[in-house]
C-alpha angles and dihedrals in degrees: 000000000000132000127209111242101162134068098050094136087055102039093258144328131300122267123201129190098246143014091270113099093222095052116119117286116242112237098245131051125238101250121242109259094029117139119220141186120237112239096170138336129218109185105298094346117100127197107208149183114212116238100172139003128040135302141056114358089228142356143115124294136174112251090203136025123192091337095312120118113237093176133020133196110264125215125221114239116199155234096048123187132187117219128183137202137161140186096034094160095193092181081085107078095222091057095048088052090051089057094044092049094061109115108254092204093055099064103036092127095031139108126222124204109202109194103199139271098092099139138306091235111098094208091048092048091054091049092052095046089049091049088053094047090053089058103037131053088224134014123198116191137182118187122243130205096279091060089058097055111117133203114208089198097057130068117262138062116350099207133047100240087050089051090048092054089047091054092048089054089045090053090051089054091051094046090246111149120233098161131069112289139171134230107212114198137147086277089064134249121340115189119209116198121189111198122199118217147153132211124254131182095235089070089074108078100155124111119280125245110269135201093030121097128194094054105148121227118253097253090057096053107031113083091212090075088058106034103041124075124197136198116267112291094024124102137149100237097067096040096248091120090054090049094047093050094044089055090060088067086073091065090060099041145006105232094216092049090045090055091051091049088050092061089057093053129084097213135014128199117180123182141189139170096235129066115263100195136035089226086070095059129070116253108269093250083072096052130089099251110005092224088071086084084077093058104051112062149048132209088204087061093046092054092049092051092047094051093046093046095201120191087235134016118195119200138168141182103099098068092227120128109236138177110168140142119228124180090341099309122107115229122200132185118186106175121179087200119175128315091251091052092050089047101044102027102018093136087061097046096043129101107195105307093340127140107003111023090043111028100207136091118281112275109235105170143343141185094239098045108020117216120007113256115257110283124222117240135163104244094037092051092041092055092041087063102036107016124220118301108188091160089071098090107156101060124085128173115265091241092063099041097090091066095064138044114253126223127199089261096060135084134207124213140040121317112273114272098016130110118232117269099245091064087069097062126104111291099231089053090053092048090048090051091049092050090053089052090051092050090052091050091048093051091052097044102030089230123127116240127199113244120256087232097055090045089054090049092050089050091056094054 
């Protein structure tokens, strides 16, 4: 492998179509810092295939110009691990501290997949991406919905697509990767594919909740409808925003070429912020409100994932821990979420020990161990036992009933014969939540309460 070290003052080095120095130039430069695989070498001319960074996928470059190195050989440092996290929301101080408390010495060879929803503030986004780059050898990022919120009163881009392009340029400046890239190790070649997306209501084709009135429409409850601004002729409601953002993917990769590249790689991990499949979202009777199902997913994203056929696809947005296989693809969601969600519903947010019991991103793959073992998570385990039943439209869990008006044809509670969802969460997170409740009771009553963990320990003796 080689790494580009020259051309920093010009945004990279020149690329030509062949080994001849008078052959036609390729339009874009190969970015400084990019890592390439050697195809062949003719003297100081290198025929390459790009593995990371920005610029042409392949071409010919000079490794040295007038005695100055433009590329140098790059050693492989192992072991290498891939970690993932979404929805870090670092505009919340506790979440910013969670990122900053990651041990910089633990991830020096590792790769982080950051699956969107960092913050809508550009300065805060730059700070968090910089924090991540200081801790990981490589960071891949795809923006979420919060990143595309626009304030017309503040300086900066005035529409959401312009802001997206600004963010993609910022990532390039910070050496944060937003295009497909490879990790080359003794194991082989692992392809990472970030996929841009946006939600649209047409993605939701499942039956509506019936028998309950007072359920607000999606455009009255989802902030994206109020806080994003789009160029003329583009809007969320008719799906044109989702189509416009999906089309930007074609500027980063050609799907046909990417599928061919996929065949040459030993492992493939793709990731997005939004949800690619309805199977990865709770039925709308469990959502608050049910209309949220129309603001989480994208059929364009689904098609791209299906065509690519990665080994693993990482996603975010809904703040539910997930580890589920659908049609031969493993899907993982590891959301940091908000402090209140981690405290009050941590067993639903959690994926194994992530993010409270073990305060680090979710491990996905490593050269020493291969793929992560399957993680326990509430919704994944619940559906593994009961399956999804979107056709049941008249029953809403008791904890949500007070929000809507009931009619004689509706029911409150869980479906008969089923355990509540939170009982399927990782045990350590359920014990953690129970201890928090006990501490709250003790602070109010002044009485000491035995911890849930110690009670569980006594039971097992």
